[in-house]
C-alpha positions as CSV (number, residue, x, y, z in Angstrom):
1,M,-51.5,-56.6,-120.7
2,A,-52.2,-53.0,-120.3
3,E,-56.6,-52.6,-119.9
4,L,-58.2,-51.3,-122.7
5,V,-59.7,-47.6,-122.2
6,N,-62.4,-45.8,-123.9
7,R,-60.4,-42.4,-123.4
8,F,-62.8,-39.4,-125.0
9,S,-61.3,-38.2,-128.3
10,Y,-62.7,-36.3,-131.3
11,S,-62.7,-36.2,-134.7
12,L,-64.9,-34.6,-137.5
13,S,-66.6,-37.5,-138.4
14,Q,-67.3,-38.1,-134.8
15,G,-68.7,-34.6,-134.3
16,N,-70.8,-35.0,-137.5
17,Q,-72.5,-38.2,-136.6
18,F,-73.4,-36.2,-132.7
19,R,-74.9,-33.7,-134.7
20,T,-76.9,-36.2,-136.6
21,C,-77.9,-38.4,-133.7
22,E,-76.7,-38.1,-130.1
23,R,-77.6,-41.7,-129.6
24,Q,-75.9,-42.7,-132.8
25,Y,-73.0,-41.5,-131.5
26,W,-73.4,-43.5,-128.0
27,F,-74.1,-46.6,-129.6
28,S,-70.6,-46.0,-132.0
29,R,-68.3,-44.8,-129.3
30,Y,-70.1,-46.2,-126.0
31,G,-72.9,-48.9,-126.5
32,S,-70.3,-51.2,-128.8
33,W,-67.4,-50.6,-126.5
34,G,-66.0,-54.4,-125.4
35,G,-68.7,-55.8,-127.4
36,W,-65.6,-58.1,-129.0
37,E,-65.0,-59.7,-125.7
38,K,-66.1,-63.4,-124.8
39,D,-68.4,-62.2,-121.9
40,A,-70.2,-58.8,-123.4
41,L,-73.1,-57.9,-122.6
42,P,-75.8,-59.1,-125.6
43,L,-76.6,-55.5,-126.3
44,S,-72.7,-54.4,-126.8
45,R,-72.3,-57.3,-129.2
46,E,-74.7,-56.5,-131.1
47,A,-73.8,-52.5,-131.7
48,Y,-70.5,-53.7,-132.2
49,R,-71.7,-56.0,-135.1
50,L,-73.5,-53.8,-136.5
51,K,-70.9,-51.4,-135.9
52,K,-68.8,-52.8,-138.5
53,L,-71.6,-52.8,-141.1
54,T,-71.5,-50.2,-143.9
55,N,-73.9,-48.8,-146.6
56,R,-73.4,-48.8,-150.5
57,Y,-72.0,-45.4,-150.8
58,L,-69.3,-45.5,-147.7
59,W,-68.3,-49.1,-148.8
60,T,-67.8,-47.6,-152.6
61,G,-66.0,-44.5,-151.6
62,N,-63.4,-46.7,-149.4
63,R,-62.6,-48.7,-152.1
64,V,-61.8,-45.5,-154.8
65,H,-59.6,-44.0,-151.8
66,E,-57.8,-47.2,-151.2
67,T,-57.1,-48.0,-155.2
68,I,-56.0,-44.5,-155.4
69,R,-53.5,-44.6,-152.4
70,H,-52.1,-47.9,-153.6
71,T,-51.6,-46.2,-157.6
72,L,-49.6,-43.0,-155.9
73,D,-47.7,-45.6,-153.7
74,L,-46.9,-47.6,-157.3
75,L,-45.9,-44.4,-158.9
76,R,-43.6,-43.0,-156.1
77,S,-42.1,-46.3,-156.5
78,G,-41.4,-46.4,-160.0
79,S,-43.9,-48.6,-161.7
80,Q,-46.4,-47.2,-164.0
81,P,-49.8,-48.3,-163.4
82,D,-52.7,-48.6,-166.2
83,P,-55.6,-46.5,-165.6
84,V,-57.5,-49.2,-167.6
85,G,-56.2,-52.3,-165.5
86,T,-56.7,-50.2,-162.3
87,R,-60.5,-49.8,-163.0
88,D,-61.0,-53.1,-163.7
89,R,-59.1,-54.1,-160.5
90,L,-61.5,-51.9,-158.6
91,L,-64.7,-53.5,-160.2
92,E,-63.7,-56.8,-159.6
93,Q,-63.0,-56.0,-156.1
94,L,-66.0,-54.5,-155.6
95,R,-68.2,-57.6,-157.4
96,Q,-66.1,-60.1,-154.5
97,D,-67.1,-57.2,-151.7
98,F,-70.9,-57.8,-153.1
99,R,-70.9,-61.4,-153.2
100,G,-69.2,-62.0,-149.7
101,S,-71.9,-59.6,-148.7
102,R,-74.6,-60.9,-149.8
103,D,-73.9,-64.4,-149.4
104,H,-73.1,-63.7,-145.6
105,P,-75.5,-65.2,-142.8
106,R,-77.4,-62.6,-142.1
107,K,-77.3,-61.3,-138.0
108,T,-73.4,-63.2,-137.8
109,P,-70.3,-61.2,-137.6
110,G,-68.1,-61.6,-140.2
111,P,-63.9,-61.5,-140.4
112,K,-62.0,-58.2,-139.2
113,N,-61.5,-56.9,-143.1
114,K,-64.7,-58.4,-145.1
115,V,-67.0,-55.8,-145.9
116,L,-70.9,-56.5,-144.7
117,L,-73.3,-54.2,-146.3
118,L,-76.6,-52.7,-144.6
119,E,-78.4,-53.3,-147.9
120,H,-77.8,-56.6,-147.8
121,E,-78.4,-56.9,-143.4
122,D,-81.6,-54.7,-143.5
123,P,-84.5,-55.9,-145.7
124,D,-85.6,-52.3,-145.3
125,S,-82.6,-50.8,-146.6
126,G,-82.8,-52.9,-149.7
127,V,-81.9,-51.3,-153.1
128,S,-82.8,-51.9,-156.8
129,D,-80.0,-53.7,-159.1
130,T,-80.4,-50.5,-160.9
131,Q,-79.6,-48.6,-157.9
132,W,-76.8,-51.5,-157.5
133,K,-74.8,-50.4,-160.9
134,G,-75.4,-46.8,-160.2
135,V,-73.4,-46.3,-156.9
136,V,-70.6,-49.1,-158.9
137,D,-70.3,-46.6,-162.0
138,R,-69.7,-43.6,-159.7
139,A,-67.0,-45.2,-158.1
140,L,-65.4,-46.5,-161.4
141,S,-66.2,-42.8,-162.6
142,A,-64.3,-41.7,-159.7
143,I,-60.9,-43.9,-161.0
144,D,-61.5,-42.4,-164.1
145,G,-61.6,-39.1,-163.1
146,F,-58.8,-39.2,-161.0
147,F,-56.4,-40.2,-164.0
148,R,-57.6,-36.9,-166.1
149,S,-57.8,-34.7,-162.9
150,E,-56.2,-31.3,-162.3
151,A,-55.0,-32.8,-158.5
152,F,-53.5,-36.2,-161.1
153,R,-51.3,-33.6,-163.1
154,L,-49.8,-31.4,-160.2
155,I,-48.9,-34.5,-158.6
156,Q,-46.9,-35.8,-161.2
157,K,-45.3,-32.4,-161.9
158,T,-44.8,-31.8,-158.6
159,G,-43.1,-35.4,-158.1
160,Y,-44.0,-38.0,-156.1
161,A,-41.1,-37.7,-153.4
162,S,-43.2,-34.3,-152.1
163,L,-46.2,-36.4,-150.8
164,L,-46.1,-35.7,-147.3
165,R,-49.5,-38.3,-146.5
166,N,-50.9,-40.4,-148.9
167,D,-54.1,-41.1,-146.8
168,D,-52.9,-44.1,-144.8
169,V,-51.8,-42.6,-141.9
170,L,-54.1,-41.5,-138.8
171,E,-52.6,-38.8,-136.8
172,S,-53.7,-36.6,-133.8
173,M,-53.1,-33.3,-132.1
174,D,-54.1,-32.3,-128.6
175,S,-56.7,-29.5,-128.0
176,A,-58.6,-28.7,-124.3
177,V,-62.2,-27.9,-122.8
178,E,-61.9,-26.7,-119.4
179,G,-59.1,-28.5,-118.8
180,F,-59.5,-32.0,-119.8
181,V,-56.7,-32.6,-122.9
182,F,-58.0,-35.2,-125.7
183,P,-56.6,-36.2,-128.8
184,V,-58.3,-34.4,-132.3
185,Y,-57.9,-37.4,-134.7
186,V,-57.1,-36.6,-138.4
187,T,-57.0,-38.6,-141.8
188,I,-55.8,-36.2,-144.7
189,D,-56.1,-37.9,-147.6
190,V,-52.8,-36.1,-150.1
191,A,-50.9,-33.6,-148.4
192,L,-48.2,-32.7,-151.2
193,D,-45.5,-30.3,-150.5
194,T,-45.4,-27.8,-153.6
195,P,-43.2,-24.6,-153.9
196,E,-46.1,-22.8,-152.9
197,G,-46.5,-24.3,-149.9
198,I,-48.6,-27.7,-148.1
199,L,-51.5,-28.4,-150.4
200,I,-54.0,-30.6,-148.8
201,L,-56.1,-32.6,-151.5
202,D,-59.4,-34.7,-150.4
203,W,-60.9,-37.0,-153.1
204,K,-64.7,-36.7,-153.4
205,T,-67.1,-39.8,-154.9
206,G,-70.2,-37.9,-154.4
207,K,-71.6,-34.6,-155.5
208,P,-70.2,-31.0,-155.6
209,D,-71.2,-29.5,-151.9
210,A,-72.1,-26.0,-152.5
211,S,-73.1,-25.2,-148.4
212,G,-69.9,-24.3,-147.6
213,S,-69.6,-27.8,-145.1
214,H,-65.9,-28.1,-145.9
215,E,-64.8,-25.2,-144.0
216,E,-64.7,-26.9,-140.9
217,Q,-62.5,-29.8,-142.2
218,L,-60.3,-27.5,-144.0
219,G,-59.8,-25.6,-140.4
220,I,-58.9,-29.0,-139.2
221,Y,-56.6,-30.0,-141.6
222,A,-55.1,-26.4,-141.7
223,L,-54.3,-26.4,-138.0
224,F,-53.0,-30.3,-138.1
225,S,-50.5,-28.7,-141.0
226,K,-49.5,-26.1,-138.9
227,K,-48.6,-27.6,-136.2
228,K,-47.2,-30.7,-137.9
229,W,-44.9,-29.2,-140.2
230,A,-44.5,-25.9,-138.4
231,T,-46.3,-24.4,-141.5
232,D,-47.3,-20.7,-141.8
233,P,-51.1,-20.3,-142.6
234,G,-50.4,-18.0,-145.4
235,R,-48.5,-21.6,-147.1
236,I,-51.7,-24.0,-146.5
237,R,-53.6,-24.6,-149.1
238,F,-56.9,-26.9,-149.6
239,S,-58.9,-28.6,-152.5
240,P,-61.6,-30.9,-152.5
241,V,-61.4,-32.8,-156.0
242,Y,-64.8,-34.3,-156.9
243,L,-63.2,-37.3,-158.8
244,S,-67.0,-38.1,-160.8
245,Y,-68.0,-34.5,-161.8
246,A,-65.6,-31.9,-162.1
247,P,-62.0,-33.9,-162.0
248,E,-60.5,-31.3,-164.1
249,R,-60.9,-28.4,-161.7
250,L,-59.0,-27.5,-158.3
251,D,-60.8,-25.4,-156.0
252,L,-58.2,-23.8,-153.8
253,S,-58.8,-22.2,-150.5
254,P,-56.3,-20.2,-148.7
255,V,-55.6,-20.9,-145.3
256,T,-56.2,-17.5,-142.9
257,E,-55.5,-17.1,-138.9
258,G,-58.5,-16.7,-138.3
259,M,-59.7,-19.8,-140.2
260,L,-57.5,-21.3,-137.8
261,D,-58.8,-19.6,-134.9
262,L,-62.4,-20.6,-135.8
263,A,-61.3,-24.1,-136.2
264,T,-60.0,-24.2,-132.8
265,E,-63.0,-22.6,-130.9
266,N,-65.3,-25.6,-133.2
267,I,-63.5,-28.1,-131.9
268,R,-64.1,-27.1,-127.9
269,T,-67.3,-26.3,-129.0
270,N,-68.3,-29.5,-130.3
271,A,-66.2,-31.3,-128.3
272,G,-67.7,-29.6,-125.3
273,K,-71.3,-30.5,-126.0
274,I,-70.4,-34.0,-126.5
275,L,-68.3,-34.0,-122.7
276,Q,-71.7,-32.2,-121.3
277,K,-73.1,-36.1,-121.8
278,I,-70.3,-37.9,-120.5
279,D,-69.9,-39.3,-117.1
280,D,-66.1,-40.4,-116.8
281,P,-64.6,-39.1,-120.1
282,E,-61.2,-40.8,-118.5
283,R,-62.9,-43.8,-118.2
284,G,-65.1,-44.0,-120.7
285,V,-68.2,-43.8,-118.6
286,A,-71.5,-42.6,-120.3
287,R,-75.2,-43.9,-120.1
288,M,-77.6,-43.6,-123.1
289,E,-80.0,-42.1,-121.5
290,N,-77.9,-38.6,-121.9
291,F,-78.0,-39.2,-125.5
292,R,-81.0,-37.8,-127.4
293,T,-82.4,-39.7,-130.1
294,T,-82.8,-37.7,-133.6
295,E,-86.6,-36.4,-134.4
296,D,-85.8,-37.2,-138.0
297,P,-87.0,-40.4,-139.7
298,S,-85.1,-40.4,-142.5
299,E,-81.8,-40.3,-140.3
300,C,-83.3,-43.1,-138.2
301,R,-83.6,-45.2,-141.1
302,R,-80.3,-44.7,-142.5
303,C,-78.8,-45.6,-139.1
304,V,-77.5,-49.3,-138.7
305,Y,-78.4,-49.1,-134.6
306,R,-82.0,-48.5,-135.0
307,T,-83.2,-51.8,-133.6
308,L,-81.5,-51.3,-130.7
309,C,-82.7,-47.6,-130.3
310,S,-86.5,-48.4,-128.0
311,D,-87.4,-44.4,-128.6
312,S,-85.9,-43.9,-132.1
313,P,-88.8,-42.0,-134.0
314,L,-89.6,-45.5,-135.9
315,K,-90.1,-47.5,-132.5
316,T,-88.4,-50.9,-134.2
317,A,-86.0,-51.7,-131.6
318,T,-85.1,-55.7,-130.4
319,T,-85.4,-56.4,-126.6
320,F,-82.4,-57.1,-124.8
321,P,-82.2,-59.2,-121.3
């Protein structure tokens, strides 16, 4: 059996994680590596266990994405899912996830596909029943929003056979920094082949973001689409779909060559900053001390690895032999 090597790769989520806290990135990509092995070091084993935790927002968001993907697959096969039944099945899934996480023994690994929530694992991250209800209600609202969304109507009008991607494929394209070639991973929620070109839809369960932070995401998606489907940039459009807030509206953003150039440069710049910290990107060798901790205590409190981080702003680390 070939040796499993932790070779460097990049994605938008990894870049965001590195910018949030370099040490968090290290635990996720390097500190946890090999933690599944029987002879793993205690630190690696614990980091790997913590890596599999999720929080209430990611949990409900992922379940909403899964529900939409399953619904579109059923529609593509000729079935007609009932919106009320779809909503009820999501609610039951969330209830099962919640009970399974709540009743799971603390500080112990769970089965591969079991949802384990940080809010149940860590007393300092606990939330009230009202907060739990709020996040579940928003997930249900997102499914309601999907069925009445302009995006769904457009998919129906264009035809399910026009779905190029439906939130279930992890793909990559190559980039390079100083001669080192690495994969950039991309997962697209929906790519639709329309008469006007390729339309990329991104399901959002959170509030609308007016900061323009989607530009980097759009650029990466556009780069991938151009290479994957040999498409002219002028025929690629992107729209976030805020399912719980404004599903009836599509805010389409066109793609330009300048946007592609900027996306290419952003990937190289952000990946280059990470590579400067890594001793051997081919073999996955990186020392923890090269990766700084955040100076923001609020970010530290949200981090699943904070109990392993001896020089975090909160100084709550557990000592490992």
